[in-house]
PDB file as gemmi writes it, atoms N, CA and C in Angstrom:
CRYST1    1.000    1.000    1.000  90.00  90.00  90.00 P 1                      
ATOM      1  N   MET A   1      91.925 117.126 109.165  1.00  0.00           N  
ATOM      2  CA  MET A   1      92.151 115.558 109.014  1.00  0.00           C  
ATOM      3  C   MET A   1      91.393 115.566 110.891  1.00  0.00           C  
ATOM      4  N   THR A   2      90.699 115.004 111.184  1.00  0.00           N  
ATOM      5  CA  THR A   2      89.505 115.255 112.366  1.00  0.00           C  
ATOM      6  C   THR A   2      90.202 114.883 113.621  1.00  0.00           C  
ATOM      7  N   THR A   3      89.765 113.829 114.589  1.00  0.00           N  
ATOM      8  CA  THR A   3      90.263 114.001 115.232  1.00  0.00           C  
ATOM      9  C   THR A   3      89.738 112.103 116.263  1.00  0.00           C  
ATOM     10  N   ASP A   4      89.509 111.428 115.834  1.00  0.00           N  
ATOM     11  CA  ASP A   4      89.552 110.079 115.701  1.00  0.00           C  
ATOM     12  C   ASP A   4      90.609 109.370 115.615  1.00  0.00           C  
ATOM     13  N   ASN A   5      91.354 109.572 116.243  1.00  0.00           N  
ATOM     14  CA  ASN A   5      92.688 109.250 116.465  1.00  0.00           C  
ATOM     15  C   ASN A   5      92.961 108.646 116.899  1.00  0.00           C  
ATOM     16  N   ALA A   6      92.310 108.490 118.529  1.00  0.00           N  
ATOM     17  CA  ALA A   6      92.764 107.591 119.313  1.00  0.00           C  
ATOM     18  C   ALA A   6      91.965 106.595 119.145  1.00  0.00           C  
ATOM     19  N   SER A   7      91.155 105.811 118.247  1.00  0.00           N  
ATOM     20  CA  SER A   7      90.210 104.989 118.470  1.00  0.00           C  
ATOM     21  C   SER A   7      91.866 104.235 117.053  1.00  0.00           C  
ATOM     22  N   LEU A   8      91.852 104.532 116.693  1.00  0.00           N  
ATOM     23  CA  LEU A   8      93.282 103.496 115.493  1.00  0.00           C  
ATOM     24  C   LEU A   8      94.263 102.788 116.769  1.00  0.00           C  
ATOM     25  N   GLY A   9      94.349 103.362 117.664  1.00  0.00           N  
ATOM     26  CA  GLY A   9      95.599 101.945 118.844  1.00  0.00           C  
ATOM     27  C   GLY A   9      94.826 100.986 118.716  1.00  0.00           C  
ATOM     28  N   PRO A  10      93.950 100.498 119.518  1.00  0.00           N  
ATOM     29  CA  PRO A  10      92.876  99.604 119.891  1.00  0.00           C  
ATOM     30  C   PRO A  10      92.494  99.309 119.054  1.00  0.00           C  
ATOM     31  N   THR A  11      92.140  99.897 117.996  1.00  0.00           N  
ATOM     32  CA  THR A  11      91.978  99.123 116.271  1.00  0.00           C  
ATOM     33  C   THR A  11      93.242  98.852 115.303  1.00  0.00           C  
ATOM     34  N   LEU A  12      94.253  99.366 115.921  1.00  0.00           N  
ATOM     35  CA  LEU A  12      95.353  97.866 115.191  1.00  0.00           C  
ATOM     36  C   LEU A  12      95.788  96.790 116.204  1.00  0.00           C  
ATOM     37  N   ARG A  13      95.426  97.176 117.317  1.00  0.00           N  
ATOM     38  CA  ARG A  13      96.344  95.677 118.700  1.00  0.00           C  
ATOM     39  C   ARG A  13      94.869  94.495 118.381  1.00  0.00           C  
ATOM     40  N   GLU A  14      93.862  95.115 118.231  1.00  0.00           N  
ATOM     41  CA  GLU A  14      92.585  93.975 118.043  1.00  0.00           C  
ATOM     42  C   GLU A  14      93.025  92.897 117.010  1.00  0.00           C  
ATOM     43  N   LEU A  15      92.984  93.884 115.633  1.00  0.00           N  
ATOM     44  CA  LEU A  15      93.047  93.033 114.431  1.00  0.00           C  
ATOM     45  C   LEU A  15      94.078  92.073 114.589  1.00  0.00           C  
ATOM     46  N   ARG A  16      95.341  92.504 114.970  1.00  0.00           N  
ATOM     47  CA  ARG A  16      96.746  91.871 115.429  1.00  0.00           C  
ATOM     48  C   ARG A  16      97.166  90.543 116.327  1.00  0.00           C  
ATOM     49  N   GLU A  17      96.057  91.141 116.849  1.00  0.00           N  
ATOM     50  CA  GLU A  17      96.164  89.895 118.411  1.00  0.00           C  
ATOM     51  C   GLU A  17      94.949  88.837 117.958  1.00  0.00           C  
ATOM     52  N   PHE A  18      93.656  89.494 116.971  1.00  0.00           N  
ATOM     53  CA  PHE A  18      93.313  88.647 116.468  1.00  0.00           C  
ATOM     54  C   PHE A  18      93.124  87.707 115.353  1.00  0.00           C  
ATOM     55  N   SER A  19      94.398  87.929 114.561  1.00  0.00           N  
ATOM     56  CA  SER A  19      95.455  87.624 113.622  1.00  0.00           C  
ATOM     57  C   SER A  19      95.956  86.255 114.323  1.00  0.00           C  
ATOM     58  N   GLY A  20      96.181  87.176 115.716  1.00  0.00           N  
ATOM     59  CA  GLY A  20      97.322  85.987 115.908  1.00  0.00           C  
ATOM     60  C   GLY A  20      98.991  85.872 115.982  1.00  0.00           C  
ATOM     61  N   LYS A  21      99.681  87.178 115.333  1.00  0.00           N  
ATOM     62  CA  LYS A  21     100.691  88.000 114.611  1.00  0.00           C  
ATOM     63  C   LYS A  21     101.446  88.312 116.024  1.00  0.00           C  
ATOM     64  N   THR A  22     102.311  88.614 115.999  1.00  0.00           N  
ATOM     65  CA  THR A  22     103.032  89.446 116.980  1.00  0.00           C  
ATOM     66  C   THR A  22     103.833  90.847 116.151  1.00  0.00           C  
ATOM     67  N   LEU A  23     104.252  91.225 116.836  1.00  0.00           N  
ATOM     68  CA  LEU A  23     104.244  92.334 116.804  1.00  0.00           C  
ATOM     69  C   LEU A  23     105.244  92.621 115.357  1.00  0.00           C  
ATOM     70  N   LYS A  24     106.470  92.173 115.718  1.00  0.00           N  
ATOM     71  CA  LYS A  24     107.383  91.769 114.489  1.00  0.00           C  
ATOM     72  C   LYS A  24     106.745  91.367 113.710  1.00  0.00           C  
ATOM     73  N   ALA A  25     105.338  90.516 113.550  1.00  0.00           N  
ATOM     74  CA  ALA A  25     105.116  89.401 112.018  1.00  0.00           C  
ATOM     75  C   ALA A  25     103.966  90.370 110.959  1.00  0.00           C  
ATOM     76  N   VAL A  26     103.944  91.898 112.232  1.00  0.00           N  
ATOM     77  CA  VAL A  26     102.608  93.320 111.077  1.00  0.00           C  
ATOM     78  C   VAL A  26     103.508  93.761 111.332  1.00  0.00           C  
ATOM     79  N   ALA A  27     104.628  93.883 111.950  1.00  0.00           N  
ATOM     80  CA  ALA A  27     105.505  95.882 111.470  1.00  0.00           C  
ATOM     81  C   ALA A  27     106.837  95.552 109.480  1.00  0.00           C  
ATOM     82  N   GLU A  28     107.184  93.801 110.026  1.00  0.00           N  
ATOM     83  CA  GLU A  28     107.858  93.840 108.889  1.00  0.00           C  
ATOM     84  C   GLU A  28     107.278  94.538 107.205  1.00  0.00           C  
ATOM     85  N   PRO A  29     106.567  93.076 107.409  1.00  0.00           N  
ATOM     86  CA  PRO A  29     105.676  93.294 106.455  1.00  0.00           C  
ATOM     87  C   PRO A  29     105.160  94.590 105.726  1.00  0.00           C  
ATOM     88  N   SER A  30     104.642  95.695 106.499  1.00  0.00           N  
ATOM     89  CA  SER A  30     104.238  96.886 106.663  1.00  0.00           C  
ATOM     90  C   SER A  30     105.793  97.467 106.531  1.00  0.00           C  
ATOM     91  N   GLY A  31     106.502  96.699 106.704  1.00  0.00           N  
ATOM     92  CA  GLY A  31     107.831  98.030 106.233  1.00  0.00           C  
ATOM     93  C   GLY A  31     108.230  99.481 107.255  1.00  0.00           C  
ATOM     94  N   ILE A  32     107.857  98.958 108.712  1.00  0.00           N  
ATOM     95  CA  ILE A  32     107.964  99.981 109.646  1.00  0.00           C  
ATOM     96  C   ILE A  32     108.596  99.116 111.538  1.00  0.00           C  
ATOM     97  N   SER A  33     109.006  99.837 111.695  1.00  0.00           N  
ATOM     98  CA  SER A  33     109.528  98.805 113.385  1.00  0.00           C  
ATOM     99  C   SER A  33     108.459  98.503 113.990  1.00  0.00           C  
ATOM    100  N   THR A  34     108.510  98.156 114.768  1.00  0.00           N  
ATOM    101  CA  THR A  34     108.658  96.913 115.897  1.00  0.00           C  
ATOM    102  C   THR A  34     107.923  98.235 116.626  1.00  0.00           C  
ATOM    103  N   ALA A  35     108.933  98.999 116.962  1.00  0.00           N  
ATOM    104  CA  ALA A  35     109.145 100.523 118.335  1.00  0.00           C  
ATOM    105  C   ALA A  35     107.594 101.471 117.373  1.00  0.00           C  
ATOM    106  N   TYR A  36     107.262 101.522 116.077  1.00  0.00           N  
ATOM    107  CA  TYR A  36     106.748 101.645 115.618  1.00  0.00           C  
ATOM    108  C   TYR A  36     105.042 101.915 115.518  1.00  0.00           C  
ATOM    109  N   LEU A  37     105.236 100.382 115.959  1.00  0.00           N  
ATOM    110  CA  LEU A  37     104.022  99.853 115.374  1.00  0.00           C  
ATOM    111  C   LEU A  37     103.891  99.498 117.044  1.00  0.00           C  
ATOM    112  N   GLN A  38     104.338  99.624 117.947  1.00  0.00           N  
ATOM    113  CA  GLN A  38     103.984  99.410 119.493  1.00  0.00           C  
ATOM    114  C   GLN A  38     103.277 100.845 119.119  1.00  0.00           C  
ATOM    115  N   LYS A  39     103.922 102.516 119.180  1.00  0.00           N  
ATOM    116  CA  LYS A  39     103.590 102.943 119.225  1.00  0.00           C  
ATOM    117  C   LYS A  39     102.523 103.945 118.827  1.00  0.00           C  
ATOM    118  N   LEU A  40     102.338 103.664 117.645  1.00  0.00           N  
ATOM    119  CA  LEU A  40     101.289 102.969 116.709  1.00  0.00           C  
ATOM    120  C   LEU A  40      99.752 103.013 117.502  1.00  0.00           C  
ATOM    121  N   GLU A  41     100.059 101.959 118.321  1.00  0.00           N  
ATOM    122  CA  GLU A  41      99.104 100.872 118.941  1.00  0.00           C  
ATOM    123  C   GLU A  41      98.377 101.720 120.164  1.00  0.00           C  
ATOM    124  N   ARG A  42      99.609 102.084 120.769  1.00  0.00           N  
ATOM    125  CA  ARG A  42      99.321 103.166 121.788  1.00  0.00           C  
ATOM    126  C   ARG A  42      99.186 104.637 121.866  1.00  0.00           C  
ATOM    127  N   GLY A  43      98.524 104.658 119.970  1.00  0.00           N  
ATOM    128  CA  GLY A  43      97.960 106.511 120.050  1.00  0.00           C  
ATOM    129  C   GLY A  43      99.016 107.163 119.699  1.00  0.00           C  
ATOM    130  N   GLU A  44     100.264 107.094 120.060  1.00  0.00           N  
ATOM    131  CA  GLU A  44     101.858 108.250 120.767  1.00  0.00           C  
ATOM    132  C   GLU A  44     101.851 108.866 119.247  1.00  0.00           C  
ATOM    133  N   VAL A  45     101.117 108.005 118.342  1.00  0.00           N  
ATOM    134  CA  VAL A  45     101.624 108.695 116.558  1.00  0.00           C  
ATOM    135  C   VAL A  45     100.206 109.950 116.349  1.00  0.00           C  
ATOM    136  N   LYS A  46     100.793 110.642 116.528  1.00  0.00           N  
ATOM    137  CA  LYS A  46      99.300 111.614 115.661  1.00  0.00           C  
ATOM    138  C   LYS A  46      99.071 111.818 114.455  1.00  0.00           C  
ATOM    139  N   SER A  47     100.309 111.303 113.192  1.00  0.00           N  
ATOM    140  CA  SER A  47      99.084 111.725 111.738  1.00  0.00           C  
ATOM    141  C   SER A  47     100.075 110.219 111.468  1.00  0.00           C  
ATOM    142  N   PRO A  48      99.919 108.981 111.053  1.00  0.00           N  
ATOM    143  CA  PRO A  48     100.584 108.394 110.150  1.00  0.00           C  
ATOM    144  C   PRO A  48     100.292 108.706 108.752  1.00  0.00           C  
ATOM    145  N   SER A  49     101.477 108.303 108.110  1.00  0.00           N  
ATOM    146  CA  SER A  49     100.907 108.485 107.126  1.00  0.00           C  
ATOM    147  C   SER A  49     100.164 107.524 105.933  1.00  0.00           C  
ATOM    148  N   PRO A  50      99.686 108.205 105.078  1.00  0.00           N  
ATOM    149  CA  PRO A  50      98.681 106.715 104.546  1.00  0.00           C  
ATOM    150  C   PRO A  50      99.458 105.728 104.042  1.00  0.00           C  
ATOM    151  N   LYS A  51     100.835 106.160 103.218  1.00  0.00           N  
ATOM    152  CA  LYS A  51     101.473 104.675 103.042  1.00  0.00           C  
ATOM    153  C   LYS A  51     101.708 103.855 104.191  1.00  0.00           C  
ATOM    154  N   VAL A  52     102.010 104.202 104.997  1.00  0.00           N  
ATOM    155  CA  VAL A  52     101.701 102.999 106.288  1.00  0.00           C  
ATOM    156  C   VAL A  52     100.652 102.492 106.760  1.00  0.00           C  
ATOM    157  N   LEU A  53      99.747 103.395 106.970  1.00  0.00           N  
ATOM    158  CA  LEU A  53      98.325 102.655 106.997  1.00  0.00           C  
ATOM    159  C   LEU A  53      97.904 101.589 105.784  1.00  0.00           C  
ATOM    160  N   TYR A  54      98.396 101.507 104.501  1.00  0.00           N  
ATOM    161  CA  TYR A  54      97.918 101.412 103.914  1.00  0.00           C  
ATOM    162  C   TYR A  54      98.918  99.300 104.062  1.00  0.00           C  
ATOM    163  N   GLY A  55     100.092 100.102 104.574  1.00  0.00           N  
ATOM    164  CA  GLY A  55     101.378  98.649 104.816  1.00  0.00           C  
ATOM    165  C   GLY A  55     100.015  97.712 105.883  1.00  0.00           C  
ATOM    166  N   LEU A  56     100.174  98.277 106.724  1.00  0.00           N  
ATOM    167  CA  LEU A  56      99.144  97.411 107.557  1.00  0.00           C  
ATOM    168  C   LEU A  56      97.835  97.227 107.683  1.00  0.00           C  
ATOM    169  N   ALA A  57      97.449  97.975 106.501  1.00  0.00           N  
ATOM    170  CA  ALA A  57      95.803  97.354 105.922  1.00  0.00           C  
ATOM    171  C   ALA A  57      96.276  95.987 105.229  1.00  0.00           C  
ATOM    172  N   GLU A  58      97.034  95.972 104.562  1.00  0.00           N  
ATOM    173  CA  GLU A  58      97.772  95.010 103.924  1.00  0.00           C  
ATOM    174  C   GLU A  58      97.978  93.287 104.355  1.00  0.00           C  
ATOM    175  N   THR A  59      98.821  94.231 105.820  1.00  0.00           N  
ATOM    176  CA  THR A  59      99.368  92.881 105.889  1.00  0.00           C  
ATOM    177  C   THR A  59      97.936  92.576 107.402  1.00  0.00           C  
ATOM    178  N   LEU A  60      97.364  92.890 107.996  1.00  0.00           N  
ATOM    179  CA  LEU A  60      96.266  93.416 108.405  1.00  0.00           C  
ATOM    180  C   LEU A  60      95.082  92.359 108.283  1.00  0.00           C  
ATOM    181  N   GLY A  61      94.939  92.524 106.650  1.00  0.00           N  
ATOM    182  CA  GLY A  61      93.434  92.999 106.019  1.00  0.00           C  
ATOM    183  C   GLY A  61      92.696  93.345 106.833  1.00  0.00           C  
ATOM    184  N   ALA A  62      93.186  94.797 107.064  1.00  0.00           N  
ATOM    185  CA  ALA A  62      91.764  95.502 106.958  1.00  0.00           C  
ATOM    186  C   ALA A  62      91.692  96.619 106.095  1.00  0.00           C  
ATOM    187  N   ASP A  63      89.844  97.283 106.044  1.00  0.00           N  
ATOM    188  CA  ASP A  63      89.885  97.894 105.540  1.00  0.00           C  
ATOM    189  C   ASP A  63      90.881  99.378 105.341  1.00  0.00           C  
ATOM    190  N   TYR A  64      91.788 100.163 104.577  1.00  0.00           N  
ATOM    191  CA  TYR A  64      92.197 100.678 103.973  1.00  0.00           C  
ATOM    192  C   TYR A  64      92.167 102.192 104.186  1.00  0.00           C  
ATOM    193  N   LEU A  65      90.737 102.452 104.007  1.00  0.00           N  
ATOM    194  CA  LEU A  65      90.304 103.878 104.562  1.00  0.00           C  
ATOM    195  C   LEU A  65      88.863 103.454 105.715  1.00  0.00           C  
ATOM    196  N   GLU A  66      88.898 102.372 106.268  1.00  0.00           N  
ATOM    197  CA  GLU A  66      88.867 102.392 107.967  1.00  0.00           C  
ATOM    198  C   GLU A  66      89.731 102.797 108.831  1.00  0.00           C  
ATOM    199  N   LEU A  67      91.013 102.939 107.454  1.00  0.00           N  
ATOM    200  CA  LEU A  67      92.262 102.966 108.631  1.00  0.00           C  
ATOM    201  C   LEU A  67      92.627 104.411 108.807  1.00  0.00           C  
ATOM    202  N   MET A  68      91.826 104.001 108.213  1.00  0.00           N  
ATOM    203  CA  MET A  68      92.885 106.140 107.017  1.00  0.00           C  
ATOM    204  C   MET A  68      91.735 107.331 107.976  1.00  0.00           C  
ATOM    205  N   ARG A  69      90.063 106.880 108.261  1.00  0.00           N  
ATOM    206  CA  ARG A  69      89.644 107.077 108.726  1.00  0.00           C  
ATOM    207  C   ARG A  69      89.852 107.193 110.070  1.00  0.00           C  
ATOM    208  N   ARG A  70      90.439 106.315 110.264  1.00  0.00           N  
ATOM    209  CA  ARG A  70      90.483 106.404 112.345  1.00  0.00           C  
ATOM    210  C   ARG A  70      92.130 106.709 112.574  1.00  0.00           C  
ATOM    211  N   ALA A  71      92.175 107.548 111.503  1.00  0.00           N  
ATOM    212  CA  ALA A  71      93.807 108.468 111.408  1.00  0.00           C  
ATOM    213  C   ALA A  71      93.960 109.381 112.146  1.00  0.00           C  
ATOM    214  N   GLY A  72      92.494 109.971 111.750  1.00  0.00           N  
ATOM    215  CA  GLY A  72      91.716 111.336 111.360  1.00  0.00           C  
ATOM    216  C   GLY A  72      92.161 112.083 110.174  1.00  0.00           C  
ATOM    217  N   TYR A  73      91.877 111.462 109.215  1.00  0.00           N  
ATOM    218  CA  TYR A  73      92.188 111.131 107.242  1.00  0.00           C  
ATOM    219  C   TYR A  73      90.271 111.553 107.177  1.00  0.00           C  
ATOM    220  N   VAL A  74      90.143 112.805 106.511  1.00  0.00           N  
ATOM    221  CA  VAL A  74      88.803 112.316 105.686  1.00  0.00           C  
ATOM    222  C   VAL A  74      88.814 110.960 104.669  1.00  0.00           C  
ATOM    223  N   VAL A  75      88.147 110.638 104.959  1.00  0.00           N  
ATOM    224  CA  VAL A  75      87.610 109.735 103.915  1.00  0.00           C  
ATOM    225  C   VAL A  75      87.089 110.405 102.370  1.00  0.00           C  
ATOM    226  N   PRO A  76      86.483 109.809 101.118  1.00  0.00           N  
ATOM    227  CA  PRO A  76      85.580 110.021 100.380  1.00  0.00           C  
ATOM    228  C   PRO A  76      84.384 109.009 101.527  1.00  0.00           C  
ATOM    229  N   GLY A  77      82.994 109.664 100.890  1.00  0.00           N  
ATOM    230  CA  GLY A  77      81.648 108.563 100.965  1.00  0.00           C  
ATOM    231  C   GLY A  77      81.549 109.119 102.315  1.00  0.00           C  
ATOM    232  N   GLY A  78      82.156 109.487 103.410  1.00  0.00           N  
ATOM    233  CA  GLY A  78      81.704 109.892 104.791  1.00  0.00           C  
ATOM    234  C   GLY A  78      81.526 108.573 105.598  1.00  0.00           C  
ATOM    235  N   THR A  79      80.608 107.711 105.853  1.00  0.00           N  
ATOM    236  CA  THR A  79      80.077 107.189 106.401  1.00  0.00           C  
ATOM    237  C   THR A  79      80.951 105.466 105.951  1.00  0.00           C  
ATOM    238  N   THR A  80      81.474 104.393 106.599  1.00  0.00           N  
ATOM    239  CA  THR A  80      82.039 103.498 106.404  1.00  0.00           C  
ATOM    240  C   THR A  80      80.636 102.049 106.398  1.00  0.00           C  
ATOM    241  N   HIS A  81      80.886 101.104 105.985  1.00  0.00           N  
ATOM    242  CA  HIS A  81      80.331 100.019 106.325  1.00  0.00           C  
ATOM    243  C   HIS A  81      80.404  99.347 107.372  1.00  0.00           C  
ATOM    244  N   GLY A  82      81.603  99.247 108.450  1.00  0.00           N  
ATOM    245  CA  GLY A  82      81.846  99.434 109.155  1.00  0.00           C  
ATOM    246  C   GLY A  82      81.189 100.643 109.987  1.00  0.00           C  
ATOM    247  N   ASN A  83      80.809 101.619 110.421  1.00  0.00           N  
ATOM    248  CA  ASN A  83      80.204 102.546 110.471  1.00  0.00           C  
ATOM    249  C   ASN A  83      78.353 101.803 110.429  1.00  0.00           C  
ATOM    250  N   THR A  84      78.284 101.790 109.920  1.00  0.00           N  
ATOM    251  CA  THR A  84      77.283 101.197 109.975  1.00  0.00           C  
ATOM    252  C   THR A  84      76.299  99.723 109.996  1.00  0.00           C  
ATOM    253  N   LEU A  85      77.894  98.749 110.041  1.00  0.00           N  
ATOM    254  CA  LEU A  85      77.416  97.662 110.639  1.00  0.00           C  
ATOM    255  C   LEU A  85      77.729  98.741 112.719  1.00  0.00           C  
ATOM    256  N   ALA A  86      78.232  98.963 112.942  1.00  0.00           N  
ATOM    257  CA  ALA A  86      79.001  99.151 114.747  1.00  0.00           C  
ATOM    258  C   ALA A  86      77.272 100.272 114.484  1.00  0.00           C  
ATOM    259  N   HIS A  87      76.613 101.014 114.116  1.00  0.00           N  
ATOM    260  CA  HIS A  87      75.704 101.243 114.730  1.00  0.00           C  
ATOM    261  C   HIS A  87      74.501 100.522 114.591  1.00  0.00           C  
ATOM    262  N   ALA A  88      74.171  99.654 113.757  1.00  0.00           N  
ATOM    263  CA  ALA A  88      73.660  98.832 113.476  1.00  0.00           C  
ATOM    264  C   ALA A  88      73.317  97.966 115.309  1.00  0.00           C  
ATOM    265  N   LEU A  89      74.417  97.604 114.745  1.00  0.00           N  
ATOM    266  CA  LEU A  89      74.343  96.782 116.167  1.00  0.00           C  
ATOM    267  C   LEU A  89      73.829  97.270 117.985  1.00  0.00           C  
ATOM    268  N   SER A  90      74.649  98.327 117.578  1.00  0.00           N  
ATOM    269  CA  SER A  90      74.255  99.300 119.313  1.00  0.00           C  
ATOM    270  C   SER A  90      73.070  99.231 119.331  1.00  0.00           C  
ATOM    271  N   SER A  91      72.161  99.618 118.529  1.00  0.00           N  
ATOM    272  CA  SER A  91      70.407  99.622 118.753  1.00  0.00           C  
ATOM    273  C   SER A  91      70.085  98.157 118.754  1.00  0.00           C  
ATOM    274  N   GLU A  92      71.250  97.176 119.284  1.00  0.00           N  
ATOM    275  CA  GLU A  92      70.861  95.415 119.824  1.00  0.00           C  
ATOM    276  C   GLU A  92      71.386  95.646 121.106  1.00  0.00           C  
ATOM    277  N   GLY A  93      71.491  96.789 122.351  1.00  0.00           N  
ATOM    278  CA  GLY A  93      71.714  96.730 123.644  1.00  0.00           C  
ATOM    279  C   GLY A  93      73.544  96.644 123.363  1.00  0.00           C  
ATOM    280  N   LEU A  94      74.219  96.614 122.299  1.00  0.00           N  
ATOM    281  CA  LEU A  94      75.425  96.550 122.321  1.00  0.00           C  
ATOM    282  C   LEU A  94      76.538  97.702 123.120  1.00  0.00           C  
ATOM    283  N   THR A  95      77.979  97.721 123.946  1.00  0.00           N  
ATOM    284  CA  THR A  95      78.030  99.011 123.881  1.00  0.00           C  
ATOM    285  C   THR A  95      79.148  99.236 122.609  1.00  0.00           C  
ATOM    286  N   ALA A  96      79.104 100.444 122.695  1.00  0.00           N  
ATOM    287  CA  ALA A  96      80.116 100.946 121.564  1.00  0.00           C  
ATOM    288  C   ALA A  96      81.269 100.167 121.196  1.00  0.00           C  
ATOM    289  N   GLU A  97      81.760  99.804 122.090  1.00  0.00           N  
ATOM    290  CA  GLU A  97      82.605  99.450 122.469  1.00  0.00           C  
ATOM    291  C   GLU A  97      83.224  97.664 121.772  1.00  0.00           C  
ATOM    292  N   GLU A  98      82.263  97.101 121.900  1.00  0.00           N  
ATOM    293  CA  GLU A  98      81.611  95.726 121.697  1.00  0.00           C  
ATOM    294  C   GLU A  98      80.824  96.289 120.461  1.00  0.00           C  
ATOM    295  N   ALA A  99      80.272  96.908 119.681  1.00  0.00           N  
ATOM    296  CA  ALA A  99      80.297  96.835 118.273  1.00  0.00           C  
ATOM    297  C   ALA A  99      81.343  96.766 117.808  1.00  0.00           C  
ATOM    298  N   GLU A 100      82.622  97.844 117.640  1.00  0.00           N  
ATOM    299  CA  GLU A 100      83.647  98.259 117.695  1.00  0.00           C  
ATOM    300  C   GLU A 100      84.608  97.108 117.227  1.00  0.00           C  
ATOM    301  N   ALA A 101      84.968  95.719 118.844  1.00  0.00           N  
ATOM    302  CA  ALA A 101      85.457  94.502 119.005  1.00  0.00           C  
ATOM    303  C   ALA A 101      84.097  93.499 117.127  1.00  0.00           C  
ATOM    304  N   LEU A 102      83.177  93.780 117.239  1.00  0.00           N  
ATOM    305  CA  LEU A 102      82.179  92.653 116.356  1.00  0.00           C  
ATOM    306  C   LEU A 102      83.102  93.266 114.691  1.00  0.00           C  
ATOM    307  N   THR A 103      83.306  94.885 114.665  1.00  0.00           N  
ATOM    308  CA  THR A 103      83.555  94.704 113.482  1.00  0.00           C  
ATOM    309  C   THR A 103      84.593  94.897 112.768  1.00  0.00           C  
ATOM    310  N   THR A 104      85.648  95.108 114.061  1.00  0.00           N  
ATOM    311  CA  THR A 104      87.250  94.383 113.705  1.00  0.00           C  
ATOM    312  C   THR A 104      87.167  93.381 113.279  1.00  0.00           C  
ATOM    313  N   TYR A 105      86.786  91.968 114.608  1.00  0.00           N  
ATOM    314  CA  TYR A 105      86.750  90.499 114.135  1.00  0.00           C  
ATOM    315  C   TYR A 105      86.286  90.305 112.656  1.00  0.00           C  
ATOM    316  N   LEU A 106      85.571  91.143 111.754  1.00  0.00           N  
ATOM    317  CA  LEU A 106      84.437  90.792 110.397  1.00  0.00           C  
ATOM    318  C   LEU A 106      86.045  91.434 109.867  1.00  0.00           C  
ATOM    319  N   GLN A 107      86.391  92.338 110.149  1.00  0.00           N  
ATOM    320  CA  GLN A 107      87.005  92.866 109.022  1.00  0.00           C  
ATOM    321  C   GLN A 107      88.172  91.002 109.426  1.00  0.00           C  
ATOM    322  N   LEU A 108      88.764  90.889 110.098  1.00  0.00           N  
ATOM    323  CA  LEU A 108      89.596  90.087 109.941  1.00  0.00           C  
ATOM    324  C   LEU A 108      89.245  89.110 109.633  1.00  0.00           C  
ATOM    325  N   LEU A 109      88.348  87.888 109.534  1.00  0.00           N  
ATOM    326  CA  LEU A 109      87.575  87.479 108.744  1.00  0.00           C  
ATOM    327  C   LEU A 109      87.267  87.040 107.162  1.00  0.00           C  
ATOM    328  N   ARG A 110      86.231  88.321 107.140  1.00  0.00           N  
ATOM    329  CA  ARG A 110      86.882  88.645 105.532  1.00  0.00           C  
ATOM    330  C   ARG A 110      88.262  88.804 105.252  1.00  0.00           C  
ATOM    331  N   HIS A 111      89.757  88.806 105.842  1.00  0.00           N  
ATOM    332  CA  HIS A 111      91.069  89.176 104.929  1.00  0.00           C  
ATOM    333  C   HIS A 111      91.030  87.278 105.114  1.00  0.00           C  
ATOM    334  N   LYS A 112      90.711  86.520 106.076  1.00  0.00           N  
ATOM    335  CA  LYS A 112      90.982  85.090 106.043  1.00  0.00           C  
ATOM    336  C   LYS A 112      90.511  84.495 105.027  1.00  0.00           C  
ATOM    337  N   GLN A 113      89.214  84.648 104.268  1.00  0.00           N  
ATOM    338  CA  GLN A 113      89.096  84.352 103.275  1.00  0.00           C  
ATOM    339  C   GLN A 113      88.981  84.807 102.194  1.00  0.00           C  
ATOM    340  N   ARG A 114      89.761  85.853 102.156  1.00  0.00           N  
ATOM    341  CA  ARG A 114      90.454  86.423 100.744  1.00  0.00           C  
ATOM    342  C   ARG A 114      91.519  86.001 101.077  1.00  0.00           C  
ATOM    343  N   GLN A 115      92.426  84.979 101.814  1.00  0.00           N  
ATOM    344  CA  GLN A 115      93.754  84.653 102.097  1.00  0.00           C  
ATOM    345  C   GLN A 115      93.363  82.781 101.041  1.00  0.00           C  
ATOM    346  N   ARG A 116      92.289  82.651 101.664  1.00  0.00           N  
ATOM    347  CA  ARG A 116      92.376  81.254 101.752  1.00  0.00           C  
ATOM    348  C   ARG A 116      91.870  81.360 100.096  1.00  0.00           C  
ATOM    349  N   ASN A 117      91.093  82.083  99.466  1.00  0.00           N  
ATOM    350  CA  ASN A 117      90.339  82.414  98.055  1.00  0.00           C  
ATOM    351  C   ASN A 117      91.473  82.511  96.865  1.00  0.00           C  
ATOM    352  N   ALA A 118      92.579  83.163  97.512  1.00  0.00           N  
ATOM    353  CA  ALA A 118      93.737  83.384  96.627  1.00  0.00           C  
ATOM    354  C   ALA A 118      94.465  82.383  96.667  1.00  0.00           C  
TER     355      ALA A 118                                                      
END                                                                             
């Protein structure tokens, strides 16, 4: 595993807040407790399991491999579309944090589109 875990917590919180869901509304369908989700969002969990990350990705409409990468796991293909987008946007004068927020927002939009098309 790598050390990119610091970005998992804020990403989970942003995804949850953008979706307008409560801790409970995300934790329950993901198969975890609200206390555990709070710890994840604060970065207090060193190695969340792939199963937990998959449940969160499904519930939040996030890219599973991106959550795995942010949790510090090595994922196939190295660079993800989110990284490519963040890099492209950072060249337009955005801070890394702004580019990350836009990437997270794009994931949420795609999730909402999938829900409408289902």
